[in-house]
MDAnalysis code that builds the backbone (N, CA, C; Angstrom):
import MDAnalysis as mda
import numpy as np

u = mda.Universe.empty(306, n_residues=102, atom_resindex=np.repeat(np.arange(102), 3), trajectory=True)
u.add_TopologyAttr("name", ["N", "CA", "C"] * 102)
u.add_TopologyAttr("resid", np.arange(1, 103))
u.add_TopologyAttr("resname", ["MET", "ALA", "LEU", "MET", "SER", "ASN", "ARG", "THR", "TRP", "PRO", "GLU", "TRP", "LEU", "ASP", "GLU", "TYR", "ALA", "LYS", "SER", "HIS", "ARG", "HIS", "PRO", "VAL", "ASN", "ARG", "PHE", "CYS", "HIS", "THR", "ILE", "GLY", "ILE", "PRO", "LEU", "VAL", "VAL", "ALA", "SER", "LEU", "VAL", "LEU", "VAL", "PRO", "VAL", "VAL", "PHE", "LEU", "PHE", "ASN", "ILE", "SER", "GLY", "ALA", "TRP", "PHE", "ALA", "ALA", "LEU", "PHE", "GLY", "ALA", "GLY", "TRP", "PHE", "PHE", "GLN", "PHE", "LEU", "GLY", "HIS", "ALA", "PHE", "GLU", "ARG", "LYS", "ARG", "PRO", "GLU", "PHE", "MET", "HIS", "ASP", "ALA", "ARG", "PHE", "LEU", "PHE", "VAL", "GLY", "LEU", "ARG", "TRP", "TRP", "VAL", "GLN", "LYS", "ILE", "ARG", "GLY", "ARG", "VAL"])
u.atoms.positions = np.array([
    [0.871, -1.201, -0.009],
    [-0.008, 0.024, 0.001],
    [0.873, 1.213, -0.009],
    [0.535, 2.228, -0.791],
    [1.350, 3.413, -0.938],
    [0.501, 4.674, -0.784],
    [1.150, 5.692, -0.198],
    [0.449, 6.983, -0.023],
    [-0.981, 6.930, 0.616],
    [-1.024, 6.161, 1.692],
    [-2.271, 6.049, 2.419],
    [-3.448, 5.733, 1.449],
    [-3.276, 4.683, 0.689],
    [-4.227, 4.332, -0.320],
    [-4.250, 2.773, -0.505],
    [-5.286, 2.274, -1.140],
    [-5.239, 0.874, -1.423],
    [-4.427, 0.558, -2.675],
    [-4.006, 1.624, -3.401],
    [-3.198, 1.454, -4.621],
    [-1.743, 1.030, -4.223],
    [-1.162, 0.263, -5.028],
    [0.273, -0.069, -4.846],
    [1.055, 0.965, -5.637],
    [2.378, 1.091, -5.401],
    [3.214, 2.002, -6.177],
    [3.150, 1.742, -7.662],
    [3.165, 0.425, -8.137],
    [3.018, 0.205, -9.608],
    [1.702, 0.779, -10.117],
    [0.615, 0.686, -9.282],
    [-0.677, 1.217, -9.761],
    [-0.638, 2.735, -9.820],
    [0.000, 3.381, -8.888],
    [0.122, 4.853, -8.902],
    [0.860, 5.261, -10.094],
    [2.000, 4.597, -10.372],
    [2.891, 4.915, -11.507],
    [2.185, 4.707, -12.829],
    [1.353, 3.625, -12.902],
    [0.588, 3.334, -14.147],
    [-0.396, 4.452, -14.415],
    [-1.061, 4.891, -13.363],
    [-1.987, 5.996, -13.500],
    [-1.304, 7.271, -13.903],
    [-0.176, 7.519, -13.323],
    [0.637, 8.737, -13.714],
    [1.062, 8.644, -15.152],
    [1.438, 7.470, -15.610],
    [1.883, 7.257, -16.930],
    [0.860, 7.579, -17.995],
    [-0.404, 7.403, -17.654],
    [-1.517, 7.651, -18.609],
    [-1.566, 9.084, -19.094],
    [-1.134, 10.045, -18.246],
    [-1.145, 11.452, -18.620],
    [0.234, 11.964, -18.897],
    [1.177, 11.069, -19.104],
    [2.549, 11.446, -19.479],
    [3.089, 10.566, -20.557],
    [2.396, 10.501, -21.674],
    [2.799, 9.639, -22.765],
    [3.544, 10.365, -23.864],
    [3.242, 11.650, -24.041],
    [3.886, 12.385, -25.093],
    [5.391, 12.556, -24.814],
    [6.269, 12.274, -25.756],
    [7.698, 12.348, -25.483],
    [8.188, 13.708, -24.993],
    [7.572, 14.735, -25.506],
    [7.928, 16.134, -25.094],
    [7.571, 16.306, -23.637],
    [6.411, 15.864, -23.235],
    [5.958, 15.958, -21.847],
    [6.931, 15.144, -20.918],
    [7.244, 13.976, -21.351],
    [8.148, 13.126, -20.506],
    [9.513, 13.813, -20.350],
    [9.992, 14.370, -21.465],
    [11.306, 15.115, -21.459],
    [11.242, 16.307, -20.525],
    [10.114, 17.089, -20.649],
    [9.911, 18.266, -19.805],
    [9.874, 17.839, -18.282],
    [9.224, 16.780, -18.002],
    [9.209, 16.318, -16.579],
    [10.617, 15.815, -16.162],
    [11.290, 15.237, -17.014],
    [12.640, 14.755, -16.637],
    [13.486, 15.915, -16.229],
    [13.309, 17.061, -16.820],
    [14.059, 18.279, -16.431],
    [13.365, 19.014, -15.296],
    [12.042, 19.158, -15.420],
    [11.308, 20.012, -14.435],
    [11.242, 19.471, -13.007],
    [11.027, 18.196, -12.876],
    [10.928, 17.596, -11.502],
    [12.182, 17.844, -10.670],
    [13.412, 17.536, -11.197],
    [14.598, 17.784, -10.351],
    [14.844, 19.283, -10.089],
    [14.416, 20.176, -10.993],
    [14.582, 21.550, -10.726],
    [13.723, 22.019, -9.529],
    [12.507, 21.525, -9.501],
    [11.585, 21.887, -8.384],
    [12.216, 21.287, -7.070],
    [12.624, 20.033, -7.109],
    [13.167, 19.375, -5.925],
    [14.412, 20.149, -5.461],
    [15.323, 20.486, -6.384],
    [16.563, 21.209, -6.018],
    [16.167, 22.506, -5.412],
    [15.170, 23.226, -5.932],
    [14.800, 24.513, -5.308],
    [14.246, 24.327, -3.870],
    [13.536, 23.256, -3.652],
    [13.004, 22.956, -2.263],
    [14.178, 22.582, -1.339],
    [15.201, 21.957, -1.820],
    [16.383, 21.572, -1.008],
    [17.100, 22.858, -0.636],
    [17.079, 23.880, -1.480],
    [17.774, 25.108, -1.243],
    [17.088, 26.010, -0.245],
    [15.859, 25.821, 0.015],
    [15.170, 26.697, 0.976],
    [15.866, 26.837, 2.317],
    [16.297, 25.726, 2.964],
    [16.977, 25.905, 4.258],
    [18.329, 26.671, 4.095],
    [18.969, 26.475, 2.946],
    [20.269, 27.156, 2.752],
    [20.004, 28.733, 2.645],
    [18.927, 29.050, 1.968],
    [18.605, 30.479, 1.862],
    [18.409, 31.057, 3.197],
    [17.656, 30.407, 4.046],
    [17.356, 30.925, 5.396],
    [18.545, 30.870, 6.342],
    [19.273, 29.760, 6.330],
    [20.383, 29.587, 7.190],
    [21.549, 30.550, 6.941],
    [21.812, 30.860, 5.696],
    [22.924, 31.701, 5.328],
    [22.453, 33.099, 4.975],
    [21.159, 33.386, 5.102],
    [20.623, 34.708, 4.763],
    [21.107, 35.253, 3.418],
    [20.930, 34.324, 2.435],
    [21.290, 34.737, 1.037],
    [20.057, 34.962, 0.245],
    [20.166, 35.481, -0.962],
    [19.114, 35.817, -1.808],
    [18.424, 34.568, -2.213],
    [17.131, 34.613, -2.269],
    [16.278, 33.512, -2.735],
    [16.096, 33.480, -4.186],
    [16.869, 34.292, -4.929],
    [16.645, 34.375, -6.403],
    [16.948, 32.990, -7.050],
    [17.914, 32.252, -6.646],
    [18.202, 30.949, -7.232],
    [17.037, 30.026, -6.930],
    [16.609, 30.016, -5.693],
    [15.489, 29.170, -5.321],
    [14.240, 29.470, -6.260],
    [13.935, 30.792, -6.341],
    [12.791, 31.185, -7.158],
    [12.945, 30.761, -8.681],
    [14.184, 30.983, -9.124],
    [14.417, 30.632, -10.548],
    [14.347, 29.146, -10.859],
    [14.880, 28.351, -9.963],
    [14.823, 26.925, -10.160],
    [13.355, 26.411, -10.009],
    [12.674, 26.919, -8.981],
    [11.273, 26.530, -8.762],
    [10.400, 26.914, -9.936],
    [10.566, 28.131, -10.421],
    [9.757, 28.643, -11.549],
    [10.063, 27.884, -12.866],
    [11.338, 27.671, -13.099],
    [11.760, 26.920, -14.336],
    [11.249, 25.529, -14.334],
    [11.352, 24.861, -13.120],
    [10.803, 23.524, -13.014],
    [9.356, 23.372, -13.323],
    [8.576, 24.250, -12.763],
    [7.143, 24.198, -13.022],
    [6.845, 24.627, -14.481],
    [7.590, 25.621, -15.012],
    [7.390, 25.948, -16.409],
    [7.543, 24.747, -17.293],
    [8.579, 23.995, -17.079],
    [8.825, 22.813, -17.971],
    [7.711, 21.825, -17.778],
    [7.225, 21.610, -16.605],
    [6.166, 20.617, -16.375],
    [4.864, 21.040, -17.016],
    [4.492, 22.352, -16.863],
    [3.256, 22.796, -17.530],
    [3.437, 22.822, -19.079],
    [4.601, 23.210, -19.514],
    [4.835, 23.133, -20.964],
    [4.647, 21.752, -21.488],
    [5.169, 20.782, -20.812],
    [4.975, 19.354, -21.193],
    [3.493, 18.976, -21.297],
    [2.716, 19.495, -20.283],
    [1.299, 19.163, -20.304],
    [0.563, 19.879, -21.430],
    [1.060, 20.968, -21.916],
    [0.495, 21.625, -23.056],
    [0.611, 20.692, -24.306],
    [1.795, 20.036, -24.427],
    [1.987, 19.069, -25.514],
    [1.068, 17.866, -25.336],
    [0.929, 17.456, -24.083],
    [0.129, 16.276, -23.755],
    [-1.370, 16.499, -23.933],
    [-1.735, 17.815, -23.724],
    [-3.155, 18.251, -23.828],
    [-4.029, 17.570, -22.706],
    [-3.357, 17.384, -21.542],
    [-3.959, 16.918, -20.355],
    [-3.564, 17.692, -19.125],
    [-4.485, 17.909, -18.262],
    [-4.176, 18.605, -16.986],
    [-3.226, 17.703, -16.148],
    [-2.358, 18.340, -15.373],
    [-1.518, 17.599, -14.506],
    [-2.390, 16.779, -13.500],
    [-1.915, 15.569, -13.211],
    [-2.642, 14.663, -12.277],
    [-2.788, 15.296, -10.927],
    [-1.809, 16.067, -10.444],
    [-1.930, 16.599, -9.086],
    [-3.093, 17.552, -8.907],
    [-3.655, 18.013, -10.059],
    [-4.819, 18.869, -9.901],
    [-6.076, 18.081, -9.542],
    [-6.009, 16.783, -9.755],
    [-7.110, 15.903, -9.294],
    [-6.776, 15.321, -7.971],
    [-5.522, 15.075, -7.695],
    [-5.135, 14.413, -6.437],
    [-3.682, 14.829, -6.092],
    [-3.522, 15.573, -5.049],
    [-2.192, 16.105, -4.691],
    [-1.098, 15.072, -4.504],
    [-1.487, 13.882, -4.169],
    [-0.570, 12.779, -4.008],
    [0.280, 12.539, -5.220],
    [-0.256, 12.948, -6.362],
    [0.539, 12.745, -7.595],
    [1.801, 13.553, -7.686],
    [1.929, 14.567, -6.808],
    [3.188, 15.305, -6.661],
    [4.324, 14.374, -6.194],
    [3.980, 13.453, -5.278],
    [4.918, 12.490, -4.774],
    [5.163, 11.385, -5.846],
    [4.062, 11.015, -6.512],
    [4.164, 9.964, -7.521],
    [5.096, 10.466, -8.643],
    [4.988, 11.684, -9.015],
    [5.858, 12.236, -10.039],
    [7.355, 12.196, -9.638],
    [7.577, 12.422, -8.406],
    [9.006, 12.313, -7.935],
    [9.472, 10.864, -8.043],
    [8.621, 9.925, -7.611],
    [8.920, 8.524, -7.683],
    [9.119, 8.137, -9.133],
    [8.231, 8.614, -10.078],
    [8.461, 8.285, -11.499],
    [9.781, 8.732, -11.935],
    [10.236, 9.969, -11.533],
    [11.495, 10.498, -11.987],
    [12.607, 9.643, -11.484],
    [12.499, 9.193, -10.250],
    [13.616, 8.356, -9.666],
    [13.683, 7.028, -10.460],
    [12.473, 6.469, -10.749],
    [12.443, 5.181, -11.562],
    [12.998, 5.455, -12.949],
    [12.718, 6.605, -13.533],
    [13.224, 6.948, -14.861],
    [14.782, 7.012, -14.883],
    [15.266, 7.664, -13.890],
    [16.772, 7.838, -13.769],
    [17.412, 6.467, -13.598],
    [16.772, 5.578, -12.910],
    [17.277, 4.222, -12.673],
    [17.041, 3.317, -13.901],
    [16.340, 3.817, -14.903],
    [16.089, 3.071, -16.149],
    [14.973, 2.044, -16.008],
    [14.017, 2.350, -15.100],
    [12.952, 1.421, -14.895],
    [11.646, 1.955, -15.425],
    [11.617, 3.128, -16.132],
    [10.362, 3.670, -16.746],
    [10.491, 3.473, -18.213],
])
């Protein structure tokens, strides 16, 4: 069971894959997801060292830009708009893709 649901991780990933079939969308997510994650990792650095959040904002914005651009090619709304848990599923998809399992 994954994400407090009766679905298994493979079922979540299969559902995610249904709205991520277009190669441009998949490419955009391959770039966009790590940019968003990197920006979130930088948040504590910004506050701890009292530095400008410009890098954080740029990475975050670019990451989401790529993901929404991909969905424009896909012609489907992002899954997280239906269920916020897909934000975590997308990250899991990216990890699986990097490992060569997608």
